[in-house]
C-alpha positions in Angstrom: 0.0 0.0 0.0 1.6 3.4 -1.0 2.4 5.9 1.7 -0.1 8.7 1.7 1.1 12.2 0.9 1.8 14.3 4.0 0.4 17.8 3.4 2.8 19.4 5.8 1.7 23.0 5.3 -1.9 22.2 6.0 -0.9 20.2 9.1 1.3 23.0 10.3 -1.5 25.5 9.9 -3.8 23.2 12.0 -1.1 22.8 14.6 -0.8 26.6 15.0 -4.3 26.7 16.5 -3.9 23.8 19.0 -3.0 23.8 22.7 -1.2 21.0 24.5 -1.3 20.6 28.2 2.1 19.2 29.2 2.7 17.8 32.7 6.0 16.4 34.1 9.4 16.7 35.6 11.2 19.9 34.5 15.0 20.2 35.0 17.8 22.6 34.3 20.2 21.2 31.7 23.7 22.7 31.6 26.3 21.8 29.0 29.9 22.6 29.5 31.9 22.3 26.2 35.6 22.1 25.9 38.6 20.2 24.5 40.2 17.1 25.9 44.0 17.1 25.4 45.5 15.2 28.4 44.9 12.8 31.3 44.7 14.0 34.9 47.8 13.0 36.9 45.6 12.6 40.0 43.3 10.1 38.4 43.2 8.1 35.1 40.5 10.4 33.6 40.4 12.9 30.8 40.9 16.6 31.6 38.4 18.9 29.8 39.4 22.5 29.2 36.1 24.3 29.4 35.6 26.8 26.7 31.8 27.6 26.7 28.6 26.6 28.5 25.0 26.6 27.6 21.8 26.4 29.7 18.6 24.7 28.5 15.2 24.0 29.8 15.3 20.2 30.1 13.1 17.2 30.9 9.4 17.8 30.5 10.3 21.5 30.1 12.1 20.6 26.9 8.9 18.8 25.7 7.1 22.1 26.3 9.8 24.0 24.3 9.4 21.6 21.4 5.6 21.9 21.4 6.0 25.7 21.2 8.7 25.6 18.5 6.6 23.3 16.4 3.9 25.9 16.3 1.4 25.0 19.0 0.6 26.6 22.4 1.6 24.8 25.5 0.3 24.9 29.1 3.0 23.5 31.3 2.6 22.2 34.9 5.8 21.1 36.7 7.6 21.2 40.0 10.7 23.2 41.1 12.5 23.9 44.3 12.9 27.2 46.1 16.4 27.8 44.7 18.4 29.5 42.0 17.9 26.7 39.5 14.2 26.9 40.0 14.2 30.7 39.5 16.3 30.4 36.3 13.8 27.8 34.9 10.8 30.0 35.7 12.5 33.0 34.1 13.4 31.0 31.0 9.8 29.7 30.7 8.4 33.2 31.1 10.5 34.3 28.1 8.7 31.7 25.9 5.7 33.4 24.2 3.8 30.2 23.4 4.3 28.6 26.8 2.1 29.3 29.8 3.6 27.8 32.9 2.2 26.9 36.2 5.1 25.8 38.3 4.5 24.4 41.8 7.3 25.2 44.3 8.3 22.6 46.8 10.8 24.2 49.3 11.7 20.8 50.7 13.4 19.6 47.5 16.1 21.0 45.1 15.2 21.8 41.5 16.5 18.9 39.3 19.7 20.0 37.7 22.1 18.1 35.4 25.5 19.3 34.2 27.1 17.6 31.3 30.8 18.0 30.3 31.1 17.4 26.6 34.2 17.1 24.4 33.6 19.8 21.7 35.7 18.1 19.0 34.2 14.6 19.3 30.7 15.6 20.6 31.3 13.0 23.4 29.8 13.3 26.8 32.6 12.9 29.3 30.7 13.2 32.6 27.3 14.2 34.0 26.7 15.6 37.5 23.2 15.5 38.9 21.5 17.5 41.7 18.1 15.9 42.4 15.7 14.3 44.8 13.9 11.6 42.8 11.1 10.8 45.3 7.3 11.2 44.8 5.8 14.5 45.7 4.3 14.7 49.2 0.6 14.6 49.8 0.4 18.3 50.0 2.4 18.9 46.9 0.4 16.2 45.0 -2.8 18.1 45.9 -1.3 21.4 44.7 -0.2 19.8 41.4 -3.7 18.3 40.8 -5.3 21.7 41.6 -3.0 23.3 39.0 -3.7 20.6 36.4 -7.4 19.9 36.4 -8.7 23.5 35.4 -6.4 23.5 32.4 -7.6 20.2 30.8 -10.7 21.8 29.3 -8.5 24.5 27.6 -6.3 21.8 25.9 -6.7 19.8 22.8 -4.5 17.0 24.1 -2.7 16.1 27.3 0.9 14.9 27.5 2.5 13.3 30.6 6.3 13.4 30.5 7.5 11.2 33.2 11.1 11.4 34.3 10.5 9.7 37.6 11.5 12.8 39.6 8.3 13.0 41.6 5.7 15.0 39.7 3.7 12.1 38.1 2.7 10.1 41.1 0.0 7.5 40.7 -2.6 9.9 42.2 -1.6 12.8 39.9 -1.7 10.4 36.9 -5.1 9.0 37.8 -6.8 12.3 38.4 -5.4 13.7 35.1 -6.3 10.7 32.9 -9.8 10.4 34.4 -10.5 14.1 34.0 -9.2 14.1 30.4 -11.2 11.0 29.4 -14.4 12.6 30.9 -13.8 15.7 28.7 -12.9 13.6 25.6 -9.2 14.7 25.5 -6.6 12.3 24.2 -3.7 11.5 26.6 -0.1 10.7 25.6 2.2 9.2 28.2 6.0 9.0 28.0 6.3 6.4 30.8 9.0 5.7 33.3 7.2 3.3 35.7 7.3 -0.4 34.7 3.8 -0.8 36.1 1.8 0.4 33.1 -1.4 -0.2 35.0 -1.0 3.3 36.6 -1.4 4.8 33.1 -4.7 2.9 32.4 -6.9 4.9 30.1 -4.2 6.8 28.3 -4.5 7.0 24.5 -0.9 6.4 23.6 2.2 5.2 25.4 5.6 6.1 24.0 8.3 4.0 25.8 11.8 3.5 24.4 13.0 0.0 23.6 14.6 -0.6 26.9 11.6 0.6 28.9 9.2 -1.5 26.7 11.5 -4.6 27.1 11.5 -4.2 30.9 7.8 -3.5 31.2 6.8 -6.4 29.0 9.7 -8.8 30.0 10.4 -9.3 26.3 13.4 -9.0 24.1 11.7 -6.4 21.9 14.6 -6.6 19.4 12.5 -6.7 16.2 9.3 -5.0 15.0 7.4 -8.3 15.2 8.6 -9.1 18.7 7.3 -5.6 19.7 4.0 -6.4 18.1 3.8 -9.7 19.9 4.5 -8.3 23.3 2.2 -5.3 22.9 -1.2 -7.1 23.0 -1.2 -7.9 26.7 0.1 -4.6 27.9 -2.3 -2.6 25.7 -5.1 -4.5 27.4 -3.6 -3.9 30.8 -3.2 -0.2 30.2 -6.4 0.1 28.2 -4.7 2.3 25.6 -5.3 2.7 21.9 -1.7 2.3 20.8 1.9 1.9 21.8 4.9 3.6 20.1 8.3 2.1 20.8 11.3 4.3 19.9 14.4 2.4 19.1 17.1 5.0 18.3 19.0 4.2 15.1 16.6 1.3 14.5 13.6 3.6 14.0 10.1 3.4 15.6 7.4 0.8 15.8 3.7 1.9 16.3 1.3 -0.9 17.4 -2.4 0.2 17.4 -4.9 -1.8 19.3 -7.1 -1.9 16.1 -5.2 -2.0 12.8 -1.9 -2.9 11.4 1.4 -2.1 13.1 3.7 0.4 11.3 7.5 0.5 11.5 9.6 3.4 10.1 13.4 3.2 9.9 15.4 6.1 11.4 16.1 8.8 9.0 19.8 8.9 7.9 21.5 11.7 9.9 24.9 12.4 11.5 24.2 12.1 15.2 25.7 14.8 17.3 23.8 14.5 20.6 20.8 12.3 21.6 20.0 14.4 24.7 16.3 15.3 24.6 15.4 13.4 21.4 12.6 11.5 23.2 11.2 14.9 24.3 11.1 16.0 20.7 9.3 12.7 19.6 6.6 13.2 22.3 6.1 16.8 21.4 5.8 16.0 17.6 3.3 13.3 18.3 1.2 15.5 20.6 1.0 18.5 18.2 0.2 16.2 15.2 -2.5 14.2 17.0 -3.9 17.5 18.4 -4.2 18.8 14.9 -6.2 15.7 13.8 -3.4 13.7 12.1 -3.8 9.9 11.8 -1.3 7.5 13.4 0.8 7.1 10.2 1.2 10.9 9.8 2.0 11.5 13.4 4.6 8.7 13.3 6.3 10.2 10.3 6.3 13.7 11.9 7.8 12.2 15.1 10.5 10.3 13.2 11.6 13.3 11.2 11.6 15.5 14.3 13.9 13.0 16.1 16.3 13.1 13.1 16.5 16.9 13.4 17.0 16.8 17.1 19.9 14.3 17.2 21.7 16.4 14.6 22.0 19.3 17.1 24.1 19.8 20.2 22.5 19.8 23.7 18.9 19.6 24.7 17.5 20.8 21.4 14.1 22.0 20.3 13.0 21.6 16.7 11.2 24.3 14.7 8.4 23.8 12.2 10.7 25.1 9.4 13.4 22.5 10.3 10.8 19.7 10.4 9.5 20.9 7.0 13.0 20.7 5.5 13.4 17.1 6.8 10.0 15.9 5.6 9.6 17.5 2.2 11.8 16.7 -0.9 14.7 19.2 -1.3 13.5 20.4 -4.7 10.2 21.4 -3.2 11.9 23.5 -0.6 14.2 25.4 -3.0 12.4 28.7 -3.0 11.6 28.8 0.6 15.0 27.7 1.8 17.3 29.5 -0.7 15.7 32.9 -1.3 16.6 35.5 1.3 13.8 38.0 2.1 15.1 39.4 5.3 18.6 41.0 6.0 18.8 39.2 9.3 18.4 35.8 7.5 21.5 36.5 5.3 23.6 37.5 8.4 22.5 34.4 10.2 23.3 32.1 7.3 26.7 33.8 6.8 27.6 33.4 10.4 26.7 29.7 10.3 28.8 29.0 7.2 31.7 30.9 8.6 31.4 29.0 11.9 31.8 25.9 9.8 34.9 27.4 8.1 33.2 27.3 4.6 34.3 29.5 1.7 31.5 31.7 0.5 31.4 32.7 -3.2 29.3 35.4 -4.9 28.1 36.2 -8.4 25.3 38.4 -9.7 23.1 39.2 -12.6 19.6 39.8 -13.9 19.1 36.1 -15.0 15.9 37.2 -16.8 15.7 34.1 -19.0 18.1 31.4 -17.7 20.1 29.8 -20.5 23.1 27.4 -20.8 25.6 30.3 -20.6 24.2 31.2 -17.1 24.3 27.6 -16.0 28.0 27.3 -17.0 28.9 30.4 -15.0 26.9 29.4 -12.0 28.3 25.8 -12.0 31.9 27.1 -12.3 31.2 29.7 -9.6 30.1 26.9 -7.2 33.2 25.0 -8.0 35.3 28.0 -6.7 33.7 27.9 -3.2 31.8 25.8 -0.7 28.6 27.9 -0.7 27.5 30.2 -3.6 25.3 33.3 -3.1 23.7 34.8 -6.2 22.9 38.5 -6.1 19.8 39.1 -8.2 18.8 42.5 -9.6 15.3 43.5 -8.6 12.6 44.3 -11.2 13.2 48.0 -10.7 16.9 47.6 -11.1 16.5 45.5 -14.3 14.3 48.2 -15.8 16.9 50.9 -15.2 19.6 48.7 -16.7 17.8 47.0 -19.6 14.8 49.2 -20.4 11.1 49.5 -19.7 10.2 46.2 -21.4 12.4 44.2 -19.1 12.4 42.0 -17.1 10.4 39.4 -18.9 9.9 37.5 -15.6 9.4 39.2 -12.3 12.0 38.9 -9.5 10.2 36.2 -7.6 10.0 34.0 -10.7 13.7 34.6 -11.5 14.7 33.9 -7.9 12.7 30.6 -7.8 14.4 29.3 -11.0 17.8 30.1 -9.7 17.0 28.6 -6.3 16.1 25.3 -8.0 19.6 24.9 -9.3 21.9 22.6 -7.3 24.8 24.9 -7.8 23.1 27.8 -6.0 23.0 27.9 -2.2 21.3 31.3 -1.6 19.6 34.0 -3.7 19.6 37.6 -2.5 17.6 40.3 -4.4 19.1 43.7 -4.4 17.5 47.0 -5.4 20.6 49.0 -6.4 22.1 49.1 -9.9 25.2 47.3 -8.7 25.7 44.7 -5.9 28.5 46.7 -4.3 26.6 47.1 -0.9 25.8 43.4 -0.9 29.4 42.4 -1.7 30.7 44.7 1.0 28.3 43.0 3.5 29.2 39.5 2.4 32.9 39.9 1.8 33.0 36.6 -0.3 36.1 34.5 -0.6 35.5 34.3 -4.4 33.8 36.9 -6.6 32.8 35.2 -9.8 31.9 36.8 -13.2 31.9 35.8 -16.9 35.0 36.0 -18.9 33.6 38.9 -20.9 34.6 41.1 -18.0 38.1 42.1 -16.9 39.2 42.0 -13.3 39.0 45.8 -13.1 35.5 45.8 -14.5 34.1 43.5 -11.9 32.1 45.5 -9.3 33.4 44.9 -5.8 36.8 43.5 -6.8 38.6 46.0 -4.5 36.4 45.0 -1.5 37.0 41.3 -2.0 40.7 41.5 -2.6 41.2 43.8 0.4 39.5 41.2 2.5 41.8 38.4 1.2 39.4 37.0 -1.4 39.9 36.5 -5.2 38.2 37.5 -8.4 37.4 34.5 -10.6 36.6 35.0 -14.3 34.8 32.1 -16.1 34.9 31.6 -19.8 31.5 32.3 -21.2 29.6 30.0 -23.5 29.4 31.6 -26.9 26.1 32.0 -28.7 23.8 32.6 -25.7 22.4 36.0 -24.7 19.2 36.9 -22.9 18.7 40.0 -25.0 19.0 37.9 -28.2 16.6 35.3 -26.8 14.0 38.0 -26.0 14.4 39.6 -29.4 13.8 36.2 -31.1 10.8 35.5 -28.9 9.3 38.8 -29.9 9.6 38.0 -33.6 12.9 39.7 -34.3 14.4 36.8 -36.1 17.8 35.2 -35.3 
C-alpha cells in the first residue's frame, strides 16, 4: 500500500491553532563544552578544558519548548524547588511566548539540575553531574499539582504526561489527570517511566523507548514483530489505543490496538547528541494528533523531528521550518530555503557558514531568461567555493539597466528558477544598480563573473581583494544571450 502524501503545510496550519497541556518533571540542563587534550595526573581520567557553556530547559520542560517551537501553544505544569535553578527555569519559561507555565514550588526539594561535560571536538559526553531528589511528591504537593492541572484540561486539545520519575507524576496525579481528560474527551499521551503500566490505564498512547518497553513487557523487543507480539497484553492492561516504541537508530514501531502495526526506519543523519530526542518525539506526536493527524502521519512527523533533534548539540528544540525541510523533498523546498527575504536571515546564514569554516562565493546578474551560458557560469562559480550566493537584480533595477520592457519574468520567478539549481545555495535580491553594498556586506572569498569582464570591470573587486578574497573569471559559453533570446521570442528573427 503506497504511503499517503503528507500535506505538511496544511498540518502546520492546523497545529498553530492547537493547545497541548504538558505535565511532568522539569529540569535545568547545563552543557559545558571544551577540549580534551590530556589525562589527569591525579586520576586516570580525561581533563576537559572548558571553553563555553549553555543552559537549556530540560526534561518535560524541553517537551514544552518543542511543542511551542513546532507551532502549538503549551500549558505546562511542573515542580521546582525554592532555589536559584528553579528561579532560572521560571524566568526561562516566562520568556517563551507560546508557553504558559504553572510551576508548583516545593521548598523541601532541590530543582532537578544536570550538568554535562562534553568534548567539543568529538561531541562526546565525558561526565554528567546531577542534583536531584527523585522521590514522589508529598501529599500536600500532590494536591497542589492536581489543583493546578485539572482546570487546564478543558483548555487543551490533548494532554501529554512526560514522566522522568522525579516526583511529579505520582499514581494519584496520573489517575486524576487521565480520568478528567477522558471525561472531557481529551486524548492523553504518556512518555512512561514506571514499569507498572497499569497506573497509566486509560491513556490514548504510550511512548516507551525499547529498553523501557522490554523491561515492562519482559520481552526482548529486538525486532518490530517481537514488539507487536509483546504489545497485546500490555495494551489490554493499560487500556490504551496504541503503543509507540522508539528504538534509536533502528527507528520506531507503532502498534495500534485496532489496525496494522507500522515500522519506520530512522532517517539517515549524522548524530551529534541524543539528549532530549525523546522529548522531541513526544512533542511532535502531541501536536500532530492534536491537529487531527492519523497514526501514520503522526509517526512520520515524530520520526523526522527526532532526526533533526539528534543532529543538534545539547537539549535541542525543533522548529516547524526544520521539520518541513526534513520531511519534504529538497527540490520542493528550493524557493523557501534559498531565497533570502530578510537581511537578518542573510547575516545568520553567513555566520553559520563561517562558523563551519566554509568558503563563501558570490556572483550576480539579472538572469531574466536562464540559459546554458548562465548555468555554466553558476556551476563554475560553485566550484570555486563551498557555498554560492547569487545576487539578483530587482525588477526596478533591471528596468533601469535594460529598459522599460524588461524583465520578462518578475524577480520572484527569476529567484525561484535560480533557487532550483543545485549549484546555488542562496539567492539575494538587491535594489541598487550594482551589488557593491551586498558584496561589502558578504565579503566573499571568491567573486565570480563571466570572462567577458576584466578584473578591473568586476564591481566589488577592491572590497573582495582587500579582505583576502579573489576575483574568478569564467569563460563564457558563446552563442547565448538573454537580450537575443528576448528579441527572437518577440519575432525579431535570429
